[in-house]
C-alpha positions as CSV (number, residue, x, y, z in Angstrom):
1,X,35.1,-38.5,24.6
2,X,34.4,-40.0,21.3
3,X,36.9,-42.6,20.5
4,X,38.0,-45.8,21.9
5,X,38.0,-45.4,25.6
6,X,38.9,-47.7,28.3
7,X,38.7,-46.4,31.8
8,X,40.8,-47.8,34.5
9,X,42.1,-46.6,37.8
10,X,45.6,-45.9,39.1
11,X,46.6,-44.6,42.5
12,X,47.0,-40.9,42.7
13,X,50.5,-39.8,41.9
14,X,51.3,-42.9,39.9
15,X,53.9,-42.4,37.2
16,X,53.3,-44.7,34.3
17,X,56.8,-45.6,33.3
18,X,55.4,-48.4,31.1
19,X,53.9,-45.7,28.9
20,X,57.2,-43.8,28.6
21,X,55.3,-40.8,29.8
22,X,54.5,-39.0,33.0
23,X,50.9,-39.7,33.9
24,X,49.6,-38.7,37.3
25,X,46.1,-39.4,38.3
26,X,43.9,-39.6,41.3
27,X,43.7,-43.4,40.7
28,X,42.3,-43.2,37.3
29,X,42.9,-44.7,33.9
30,X,41.2,-44.1,30.6
31,X,39.9,-46.7,28.2
32,X,38.3,-47.8,25.0
33,X,34.8,-48.6,25.0
34,X,31.6,-46.8,25.8
35,X,30.3,-44.4,23.1
36,X,33.5,-42.9,22.0
37,X,36.3,-43.5,19.8
38,X,39.8,-42.7,20.7
39,X,43.0,-44.3,20.8
40,X,41.7,-47.3,18.9
41,X,38.5,-46.1,17.6
42,X,35.5,-46.1,19.8
43,X,32.1,-44.6,19.8
44,X,32.0,-40.9,19.8
45,X,30.9,-37.5,20.6
46,X,32.3,-34.9,18.4
47,X,31.3,-32.8,15.6
48,X,31.2,-29.1,14.9
49,X,28.9,-28.4,17.7
50,X,29.8,-26.1,20.6
51,X,30.5,-22.4,21.0
52,X,33.8,-20.8,21.4
53,X,33.7,-18.3,24.3
54,X,35.2,-14.9,23.5
55,X,38.8,-15.0,24.6
56,X,39.1,-12.7,27.6
57,X,41.8,-10.1,27.9
58,X,45.1,-11.9,28.9
59,X,45.1,-12.6,32.6
60,X,48.6,-11.7,33.7
61,X,50.7,-12.4,36.7
62,X,48.9,-15.6,37.8
63,X,51.4,-17.4,40.1
64,X,49.5,-20.7,39.7
65,X,46.7,-22.2,37.7
66,X,43.4,-20.9,39.2
67,X,41.1,-23.4,40.9
68,X,43.8,-26.1,41.2
69,X,44.8,-27.1,44.7
70,X,48.2,-28.0,46.1
71,X,47.7,-31.7,45.6
72,X,47.2,-31.5,41.9
73,X,49.4,-28.5,41.3
74,X,52.4,-30.5,42.4
75,X,51.7,-33.0,39.7
76,X,52.2,-30.5,36.9
77,X,55.7,-31.0,35.4
78,X,58.0,-28.2,36.3
79,X,59.0,-27.7,32.7
80,X,55.4,-27.5,31.4
81,X,54.6,-24.1,30.0
82,X,51.2,-24.9,28.4
83,X,48.3,-26.2,30.5
84,X,44.8,-27.0,29.3
85,X,42.7,-26.9,32.5
86,X,39.3,-28.7,32.1
87,X,37.0,-27.6,35.0
88,X,34.0,-29.9,35.4
89,X,30.8,-28.4,36.7
90,X,30.3,-31.2,39.1
91,X,31.2,-34.8,39.9
92,X,28.2,-36.2,38.0
93,X,27.9,-33.5,35.4
94,X,29.0,-33.7,31.7
95,X,29.4,-29.9,31.4
96,X,32.8,-28.3,31.7
97,X,34.9,-25.3,30.7
98,X,38.4,-25.7,29.1
99,X,41.0,-23.0,29.6
100,X,44.4,-22.7,28.1
101,X,47.1,-21.2,30.3
102,X,50.5,-20.3,28.9
103,X,53.5,-19.6,31.2
104,X,55.4,-16.5,30.6
105,X,58.4,-16.2,32.9
106,X,57.2,-17.3,36.3
107,X,53.5,-16.5,35.8
108,X,50.6,-17.9,33.8
109,X,48.4,-16.1,31.3
110,X,44.9,-17.2,30.2
111,X,45.1,-17.4,26.4
112,X,41.9,-19.3,25.5
113,X,38.6,-20.4,27.0
114,X,35.9,-22.6,25.6
115,X,32.7,-24.4,26.5
116,X,33.4,-28.2,26.7
117,X,32.0,-31.6,27.7
118,X,33.3,-34.6,29.5
119,X,32.0,-38.0,30.4
120,X,28.3,-38.2,30.3
121,X,28.2,-39.5,33.9
122,X,30.8,-37.0,35.1
123,X,34.2,-37.6,36.7
124,X,36.0,-40.4,38.6
125,X,39.2,-40.9,40.6
126,X,39.0,-44.6,39.7
127,X,38.3,-44.8,36.0
128,X,37.2,-48.1,34.5
129,X,36.3,-49.1,31.0
130,X,32.7,-48.3,30.2
131,X,31.9,-46.2,33.3
132,X,31.2,-43.2,31.1
133,X,33.2,-41.0,33.4
134,X,36.3,-39.0,32.6
135,X,39.4,-39.6,34.8
136,X,40.6,-36.9,37.1
137,X,44.3,-36.1,36.9
138,X,47.2,-34.5,35.1
139,X,48.2,-36.0,31.8
140,X,50.8,-35.1,29.1
141,X,49.7,-34.3,25.6
142,X,52.0,-35.8,23.0
143,X,50.2,-36.9,19.9
144,X,47.4,-35.8,17.7
145,X,45.6,-36.9,14.5
146,X,42.2,-37.0,12.8
147,X,40.2,-37.8,9.8
148,X,40.9,-34.4,8.3
149,X,44.3,-33.2,7.0
150,X,46.8,-31.7,9.4
151,X,45.6,-28.1,10.1
152,X,49.1,-27.1,11.0
153,X,49.6,-29.0,14.3
154,X,52.8,-28.7,16.3
155,X,52.2,-32.0,17.9
156,X,52.9,-35.1,15.7
157,X,49.8,-35.5,13.6
158,X,48.5,-38.8,12.1
159,X,45.8,-38.3,9.4
160,X,43.9,-41.5,8.7
161,X,40.5,-42.7,7.4
162,X,40.4,-44.9,10.5
163,X,39.4,-41.9,12.5
164,X,36.1,-41.7,10.5
165,X,33.0,-42.3,12.7
166,X,30.8,-45.3,11.7
167,X,28.1,-44.3,9.3
168,X,25.4,-45.8,11.6
169,X,26.2,-43.3,14.3
170,X,23.8,-40.4,14.9
171,X,24.4,-37.5,12.5
172,X,25.6,-35.3,15.4
173,X,28.5,-37.7,16.1
174,X,29.9,-38.2,12.6
175,X,32.6,-35.5,12.9
176,X,33.8,-36.4,16.4
177,X,37.2,-37.4,15.3
178,X,37.9,-34.9,12.5
179,X,40.6,-33.6,14.9
180,X,41.8,-35.3,18.1
181,X,44.5,-34.8,20.6
182,X,45.4,-38.0,22.6
183,X,45.4,-37.6,26.4
184,X,48.3,-39.7,27.6
185,X,46.3,-42.1,29.7
186,X,47.1,-45.8,29.5
187,X,48.7,-45.4,26.1
188,X,52.2,-45.4,24.5
189,X,53.5,-41.9,24.0
190,X,54.8,-41.2,20.5
191,X,52.2,-43.3,18.7
192,X,49.1,-42.4,16.7
193,X,46.0,-41.9,18.9
194,X,44.5,-44.9,17.2
195,X,47.2,-47.2,18.5
196,X,45.2,-49.8,20.6
197,X,48.1,-50.6,23.0
198,X,47.0,-50.4,26.6
199,X,50.1,-50.8,28.9
200,X,47.9,-51.1,32.0
201,X,45.5,-53.6,30.5
202,X,42.0,-53.1,28.9
203,X,40.2,-53.0,32.2
204,X,41.9,-49.7,33.0
205,X,40.6,-48.1,29.9
206,X,42.3,-46.1,27.2
207,X,41.8,-44.2,24.0
208,X,40.8,-41.0,25.9
209,X,41.1,-38.0,23.7
210,X,40.2,-34.4,23.2
211,X,38.0,-34.3,20.2
212,X,35.2,-32.3,18.5
213,X,32.1,-31.6,20.5
214,X,28.6,-32.8,19.5
215,X,26.8,-30.9,22.2
216,X,26.6,-33.5,25.0
217,X,28.5,-35.8,27.3
218,X,31.1,-38.3,26.1
219,X,32.2,-41.8,27.0
220,X,35.2,-40.4,28.9
221,X,36.9,-37.9,26.5
222,X,36.9,-34.1,26.6
223,X,35.1,-32.6,23.7
224,X,35.6,-29.0,22.4
225,X,34.3,-26.9,19.5
226,X,36.0,-27.4,16.2
227,X,37.5,-23.9,16.3
228,X,39.0,-24.7,19.7
229,X,40.5,-28.0,18.5
230,X,42.2,-26.3,15.5
231,X,43.5,-23.5,17.8
232,X,44.9,-26.1,20.3
233,X,46.5,-28.2,17.5
234,X,48.2,-25.1,16.1
235,X,49.3,-23.9,19.6
236,X,50.3,-26.8,21.7
237,X,54.0,-27.2,21.3
238,X,56.0,-30.3,22.3
239,X,58.8,-28.0,23.3
240,X,56.6,-26.5,25.9
241,X,55.7,-29.8,27.5
242,X,51.9,-29.4,27.3
243,X,49.6,-31.1,29.8
244,X,45.9,-31.3,30.5
245,X,44.7,-30.9,34.1
246,X,41.2,-32.3,34.3
247,X,38.4,-33.0,36.8
248,X,35.4,-31.7,38.5
249,X,36.0,-28.3,40.2
250,X,35.8,-29.7,43.8
251,X,38.3,-32.5,43.1
252,X,40.7,-30.1,41.3
253,X,40.6,-27.6,44.1
254,X,40.9,-30.1,46.9
């Protein structure tokens, strides 16, 4: 991702009461550090790069999220009706696909699909600060923000110049944090994504976001095309208890 990231690790199924939010991981924590800026402003990977895949016809009557096994499915909150599933191509790959599923009645519909990137070294079930891997798990999505004005987000949105990438970053990274959605990993829910508080400690990482894609791997975040970020900001609704389910395909389907 591109923002402050601190990767840590927590036992699978751990609920972070200290964060005031349900966070279930396969022993993973996010953190500041490594080339991205999130939560408290870290190095980044974002920008207008990336392509939005054509949205397929609505896939109806899915009884469960495709490609997600029983172990992780049980971590999805029962009241969640919006799931962003991030399917990593491989444990050591930075390439992934993000799909938005929306629940209608008792079934799920696919309502968006995009090319995405994750940690430049892939995924981990024991995330630590600076490992350049994204944590595998299920995380709530509660807060958003960015350098640009609110595009009409449903999640609480914090606009601030502090989201601006350092001028000495490569040109491709300068727009990483125009729009961000905080992934509730080792952070306090209900605060701006740039809040630096790390309830589990800095070693566990933090500041893991969804943010704009710059065409390559991140420090731990998930990066998406600008159009995708605007769509998610305008669509993810706190009343629908949105979550992200993220990891490499093999781990998600285990």
